[in-house]
C-alpha positions as CSV (number, residue, x, y, z in Angstrom):
1,V,-1.8,-5.2,-3.2
2,C,-0.2,-2.1,-1.7
3,Y,3.3,-2.2,-0.2
4,S,3.7,0.8,2.1
5,V,1.9,3.1,-0.3
6,P,1.5,6.7,1.0
7,H,-2.3,6.9,0.5
8,S,-2.4,10.2,2.4
9,G,1.2,11.4,1.7
10,S,4.5,11.0,3.4
11,R,6.3,13.3,5.9
12,L,9.6,12.5,4.1
13,A,8.1,14.0,0.9
14,D,7.2,17.1,3.0
15,W,10.8,17.4,4.2
16,G,12.1,17.0,0.6
17,W,9.7,19.7,-0.6
18,Q,11.2,22.1,1.9
19,L,14.5,21.8,0.1
20,R,13.2,24.2,-2.6
21,F,13.8,27.0,0.0
22,V,17.5,26.2,0.2
23,G,18.2,25.8,-3.5
24,G,17.3,22.1,-3.7
25,A,15.1,21.0,-6.6
26,P,12.9,18.1,-5.5
27,A,11.4,15.9,-8.1
28,R,7.8,16.6,-9.2
29,S,6.9,13.2,-7.7
30,V,7.8,14.6,-4.3
31,Q,5.1,17.2,-4.6
32,R,2.5,14.5,-5.4
33,L,3.5,12.5,-2.3
34,R,3.3,15.4,0.2
35,T,0.8,15.3,3.0
36,G,-1.9,17.8,3.2
37,G,-5.4,16.5,2.4
38,E,-7.5,17.4,-0.5
39,G,-5.2,20.0,-2.1
40,R,-2.5,17.3,-2.4
41,E,-2.0,16.2,-5.9
42,G,-1.9,12.5,-4.9
43,A,-5.4,12.9,-3.3
44,D,-7.0,12.7,-6.7
45,A,-5.3,9.3,-7.4
46,D,-6.2,8.0,-4.0
47,A,-9.9,9.1,-4.4
48,F,-10.0,7.4,-7.8
49,V,-8.6,4.1,-6.4
50,R,-11.0,4.3,-3.4
51,S,-13.9,4.9,-5.7
52,L,-12.9,2.0,-8.0
53,V,-12.5,-0.4,-5.0
54,E,-15.9,0.5,-3.6
55,R,-17.7,0.4,-7.0
56,K,-16.2,-2.9,-8.2
57,K,-15.9,-4.4,-4.6
58,L,-12.3,-5.2,-5.3
59,P,-10.3,-7.0,-2.5
60,V,-7.3,-5.1,-1.3
61,L,-4.3,-6.1,0.8
62,S,-2.1,-3.3,2.2
63,F,1.2,-3.7,4.0
64,G,2.8,-1.2,6.3
65,E,6.5,-0.9,7.3
66,G,7.0,-1.8,11.0
67,R,10.6,-0.5,11.3
68,P,12.1,2.8,10.5
69,T,14.4,3.1,7.4
70,K,17.8,4.8,7.7
71,V,17.7,7.9,5.5
72,V,21.1,9.6,5.5
73,Y,21.7,10.2,9.2
74,I,18.2,9.7,10.5
75,K,15.9,6.7,11.0
76,T,12.2,7.3,10.1
77,R,9.2,5.6,8.7
78,V,9.1,6.6,5.0
79,V,5.3,5.9,5.0
80,D,3.7,6.1,8.5
81,L,1.1,3.5,9.3
82,A,-1.8,5.9,9.1
83,S,-0.9,6.7,5.5
84,A,-0.1,3.1,4.6
85,H,-3.6,2.0,5.7
86,P,-6.0,3.2,3.0
87,G,-9.1,2.7,5.2
88,Y,-10.4,-0.3,3.2
89,G,-9.4,-3.9,2.7
90,E,-7.0,-5.9,4.9
91,F,-4.1,-4.1,6.5
92,V,-1.0,-5.9,7.8
93,V,2.0,-4.3,9.6
94,L,5.2,-6.1,8.8
95,D,7.0,-5.6,12.1
96,D,10.5,-6.7,10.9
97,H,10.5,-4.8,7.7
98,D,11.5,-1.2,6.8
99,H,10.4,0.7,3.7
100,I,13.1,-1.0,1.5
101,A,12.4,-4.5,2.7
102,V,8.6,-4.3,3.0
103,C,8.1,-5.9,-0.5
104,K,10.9,-8.4,-0.2
105,P,10.0,-11.5,1.8
106,R,13.0,-13.2,3.3
107,N,11.6,-16.7,2.8
108,V,8.3,-18.5,2.4
109,K,7.6,-18.3,6.2
110,D,8.0,-14.5,6.2
111,P,4.7,-12.7,7.0
112,A,5.2,-10.7,3.8
113,Y,4.9,-13.9,1.9
114,T,2.4,-15.8,4.0
115,H,-0.2,-13.0,4.1
116,L,0.1,-12.4,0.3
117,E,-0.2,-16.1,-0.4
118,A,-3.3,-16.4,1.8
119,F,-4.8,-13.3,0.2
120,L,-4.2,-14.7,-3.3
121,D,-5.4,-18.2,-2.4
122,S,-8.6,-16.7,-0.9
123,L,-9.2,-14.6,-4.1
124,L,-8.7,-17.6,-6.4
125,R,-11.0,-19.8,-4.3
126,K,-13.7,-17.0,-4.5
127,I,-13.3,-16.7,-8.2
128,A,-13.5,-20.5,-8.7
129,K,-16.7,-20.7,-6.5
130,E,-18.3,-17.8,-8.4
131,R,-17.6,-19.5,-11.7
132,A,-18.9,-22.8,-10.5
133,D,-22.1,-21.2,-9.2
134,K,-22.5,-19.3,-12.5
135,D,-22.1,-22.5,-14.5
136,G,-24.7,-24.4,-12.4
137,G,-22.5,-26.2,-10.0
138,G,-19.5,-27.2,-12.1
139,V,-19.0,-30.6,-13.7
140,L,-21.1,-32.5,-11.3
141,G,-23.8,-29.8,-11.5
């Protein structure tokens, strides 16, 4: 499950990286989160996860932030939707959540909660069915 993960980088990290030209010292993690394709450090991690998901046929649920987050004096999406969607698995935009709230459901009726619950329920049912099939149909076989 990915909550507004910048699979292909974040423009906010690009802005932070520019601070080095005015005497700022952005954290090393900022460099990893910059946009920029294959040369981007985070591209290796993204490629590894993508490969693992494809090889192992792992189910993936990704959420994107639907509202901009206030960062100092501006409002922006910390992770834009194109970067939050890894290109595999299920992708859900949480319209009423910014980057800070994307992983914090307000209640059990919040889409952040209901989508996760349905995803996990589906996964548990699939595992139970596979085990029952492997065991010859379960107890009643």
